[in-house]
Rosetta silent file (secondary structure, phi, psi, omega in degrees, C-alpha in Angstrom):
SEQUENCE: XXXXXXXXXXXXXXXXXXXXXXXXXXXXXXXXXXXXXXXXXXXXXXXXXXXXXXXXXXXXXXXXXXXXX
SCORE:     score description
SCORE:     0.000 S_00000001
   1 L     0.000  135.714  179.597  114.786   75.515   96.762 S_00000001
   2 L  -108.283  171.244  176.142  114.858   79.225   95.727 S_00000001
   3 H   -56.581  -40.557 -177.396  114.834   82.441   97.696 S_00000001
   4 H   -68.017  -27.115  174.204  111.214   82.937   96.943 S_00000001
   5 H   -65.265  -21.038  179.146  110.350   79.603   98.679 S_00000001
   6 H   -86.823  -13.539 -177.995  111.555   81.128  101.886 S_00000001
   7 L   -68.724  149.991  173.060  109.281   84.194  101.745 S_00000001
   8 L   -61.746  145.288  178.493  106.122   84.343  103.947 S_00000001
   9 L   -93.420  174.575 -176.672  102.974   83.132  102.296 S_00000001
  10 L   -60.381  -23.032 -177.603   99.574   84.930  102.304 S_00000001
  11 L  -101.938    7.078 -174.595   98.330   82.975  105.341 S_00000001
  12 L   -78.608  151.590  174.042  101.555   83.361  107.331 S_00000001
  13 L   -84.147   -1.606  179.721  101.693   85.302  110.574 S_00000001
  14 L   -97.258  138.378 -176.979  105.019   86.580  109.454 S_00000001
  15 L  -123.826  134.564  173.469  105.039   89.806  107.402 S_00000001
  16 L  -107.796  124.179 -175.479  107.743   91.131  105.183 S_00000001
  17 L  -125.122  113.046 -176.885  107.453   94.842  104.722 S_00000001
  18 L   -97.718  144.106  178.394  110.104   96.410  102.317 S_00000001
  19 L   -99.994 -142.250 -177.104  111.004  100.068  102.300 S_00000001
  20 L   -61.137  155.241 -176.988  112.784  102.268   99.855 S_00000001
  21 H   -85.361  145.238  178.436  114.827  101.250   96.898 S_00000001
  22 H    53.973   33.763  173.208  118.672  101.557   97.326 S_00000001
  23 H    58.156   31.517  178.517  118.178  102.245  101.054 S_00000001
  24 L  -116.442  140.730 -178.253  116.864  105.747  100.371 S_00000001
  25 L   -63.127  140.612  171.422  113.521  107.191  101.859 S_00000001
  26 L  -160.153 -168.216  178.927  110.787  107.297   99.334 S_00000001
  27 H   -57.182  -34.865  179.747  107.111  106.503   98.984 S_00000001
  28 H   -73.110  -43.519  176.957  107.668  102.814   99.622 S_00000001
  29 H   -67.653  -35.075 -178.678  109.595  103.430  102.969 S_00000001
  30 H   -63.541  -49.951 -174.750  106.800  105.918  104.015 S_00000001
  31 H   -60.676  -40.454 -179.267  104.184  103.345  103.233 S_00000001
  32 H   -65.790  -41.409  175.140  106.109  100.566  105.113 S_00000001
  33 H   -61.571  -36.778  179.832  106.368  102.894  108.101 S_00000001
  34 H   -68.832  -44.885  176.664  102.659  103.593  107.996 S_00000001
  35 H   -55.801  -45.302  179.786  101.936   99.788  107.643 S_00000001
  36 H   -66.112  -41.616  176.446  104.009   99.148  110.773 S_00000001
  37 H   -59.372  -50.537 -177.174  102.278  102.008  112.630 S_00000001
  38 H   -59.699  -39.787 -179.725   98.837  100.601  111.704 S_00000001
  39 H   -65.318  -46.943  178.579   99.925   97.097  112.767 S_00000001
  40 H   -59.355  -35.078 -178.978  101.125   98.376  116.185 S_00000001
  41 H   -69.437  -19.999  176.816   97.949  100.243  116.833 S_00000001
  42 L   -99.725   14.948 -178.769   96.016   97.114  116.505 S_00000001
  43 L   -86.723  157.894  172.779   97.891   94.993  118.882 S_00000001
  44 L  -109.693  173.933  177.906   96.879   93.843  122.431 S_00000001
  45 L   -66.736  -13.784  176.692   99.122   93.260  125.423 S_00000001
  46 L   -81.754  -17.238 -173.582   98.951   89.498  124.464 S_00000001
  47 L   -85.318  157.787  179.852  100.657   90.060  121.098 S_00000001
  48 L  -128.812  126.836 -173.707  104.262   89.747  120.340 S_00000001
  49 L  -121.161  128.904  171.311  106.202   91.769  117.691 S_00000001
  50 L  -121.824  105.850 -176.388  109.732   91.034  116.569 S_00000001
  51 L  -113.235  127.594  171.015  110.887   93.695  113.992 S_00000001
  52 L  -103.025  113.854 -176.112  114.133   93.717  112.120 S_00000001
  53 L  -123.240  127.908 -179.241  114.702   97.265  110.939 S_00000001
  54 L  -137.026  163.439  173.098  117.817   98.402  109.019 S_00000001
  55 L    69.456 -153.237 -175.085  119.111  101.275  107.037 S_00000001
  56 L   -75.034    0.323  178.395  117.310  104.588  106.651 S_00000001
  57 H   -66.284  -35.993  174.717  113.894  102.939  107.472 S_00000001
  58 H   -47.652  -46.527 -177.210  114.960  103.551  111.092 S_00000001
  59 H   -65.866  -32.941 -178.205  114.949  107.343  110.544 S_00000001
  60 H   -68.212  -46.316 -178.852  111.419  107.103  108.944 S_00000001
  61 H   -68.256  -37.340  177.175  110.053  105.181  112.031 S_00000001
  62 H   -61.830  -43.912  179.768  111.765  107.714  114.402 S_00000001
  63 H   -63.946  -40.783  176.431  110.276  110.675  112.435 S_00000001
  64 H   -62.825  -49.298 -179.944  106.922  109.098  112.324 S_00000001
  65 H   -63.343  -39.057  177.668  106.990  108.458  116.129 S_00000001
  66 H   -69.696  -33.372 -179.480  108.108  112.012  116.910 S_00000001
  67 H   -79.451  -15.595 -179.102  105.374  113.567  114.803 S_00000001
  68 H   -94.161   -7.484 -175.887  102.706  111.436  116.436 S_00000001
  69 L   -77.420    0.000    0.000  103.695  112.157  120.070 S_00000001
């Protein structure tokens, strides 16, 4: 078994969203933040989200949240 075998498949309810390269904010991390924002906007009170966020991605989410308030 390889690492790729453990990744979510196309029909999985689990999503893997990767941010910037070398833990630095860039277009990938911005797109990841927007993907998460779009996902959260589509949820209902019956949905459950478990998010594991690390590194500088946290700052992009915080910045996005502060700009949308």
